[in-house]
C-alpha positions as CSV (number, residue, x, y, z in Angstrom):
1,X,0.1,0.0,0.1
2,X,1.5,3.5,-1.0
3,X,1.7,6.2,1.4
4,X,-0.7,8.3,-0.5
5,X,-3.4,5.7,-0.1
6,X,-2.5,5.5,3.6
7,X,-2.8,9.3,3.9
8,X,-6.2,9.3,1.8
9,X,-7.6,6.6,4.2
10,X,-6.7,8.6,7.3
11,X,-8.1,11.8,5.9
12,X,-11.4,10.1,5.0
13,X,-11.4,8.4,8.7
14,X,-11.3,11.9,10.3
15,X,-13.7,13.7,7.9
16,X,-17.0,14.6,9.7
17,X,-20.1,13.2,8.0
18,X,-22.2,15.8,9.3
19,X,-23.9,18.0,6.8
20,X,-23.9,22.0,7.6
21,X,-27.7,21.8,6.6
22,X,-28.5,19.4,9.5
23,X,-26.5,21.5,12.0
24,X,-28.4,24.7,10.6
25,X,-31.6,22.9,11.2
26,X,-30.9,21.7,14.6
27,X,-30.0,25.1,15.8
28,X,-33.2,26.6,14.2
29,X,-35.4,24.1,16.1
30,X,-33.5,25.0,19.5
31,X,-34.1,28.6,18.9
32,X,-37.8,28.0,18.1
33,X,-38.1,25.8,21.3
34,X,-36.4,28.4,23.3
35,X,-38.6,31.3,21.9
36,X,-41.7,29.1,22.5
37,X,-40.8,28.6,26.2
38,X,-40.2,32.2,26.5
39,X,-43.7,33.1,25.0
40,X,-45.4,30.4,27.5
41,X,-44.1,32.4,30.4
42,X,-46.0,35.5,29.6
43,X,-48.9,35.5,32.3
44,X,-52.2,36.5,31.0
45,X,-54.1,38.5,33.6
46,X,-57.6,37.4,34.5
47,X,-60.1,39.7,32.7
48,X,-63.8,40.2,33.3
49,X,-66.4,39.8,30.6
50,X,-67.6,43.5,31.1
51,X,-64.1,45.1,30.8
52,X,-64.3,48.6,29.3
53,X,-61.7,49.8,26.9
54,X,-59.7,52.0,29.4
55,X,-59.4,49.0,31.7
56,X,-58.1,47.0,29.0
57,X,-55.5,49.5,28.2
58,X,-54.6,49.8,32.0
59,X,-54.2,45.9,32.1
60,X,-52.0,46.0,28.9
61,X,-50.0,48.8,30.4
62,X,-49.5,46.7,33.5
63,X,-48.1,43.8,31.2
64,X,-45.6,46.0,29.3
65,X,-42.6,45.0,31.3
66,X,-43.2,41.3,30.5
67,X,-43.5,42.2,26.8
68,X,-40.3,44.1,27.0
69,X,-38.4,41.3,28.5
70,X,-39.7,38.9,25.8
71,X,-38.6,41.2,23.2
72,X,-35.3,41.8,24.5
73,X,-34.8,38.1,25.0
74,X,-36.2,37.2,21.6
75,X,-33.4,39.7,20.0
76,X,-30.7,38.4,22.2
77,X,-31.4,34.8,21.2
C-alpha cells in the first residue's frame, strides 16, 4: 500500500460526516423551542367579561414589562 493511499484513508477516517444543513436545522429548532418557552412564560391576567376599553388598556400597560423582557430576550437569542 502506497503512502498516498494511507494518507487518503486517514483523511477520510477523520472527515466529519455531518452536513452543515443538518446543523443549521438543529440550531433553528433549538431557537424555536427557546422562543416558545419564553412566550409560554408570559402571564395573562384574568379579564372580566364586562371590561371597558380603559380597563383593558390599563391591564396591557401593566403587562408592558413582560413584553419588553420577551422582546429583549427574543433579540438576544
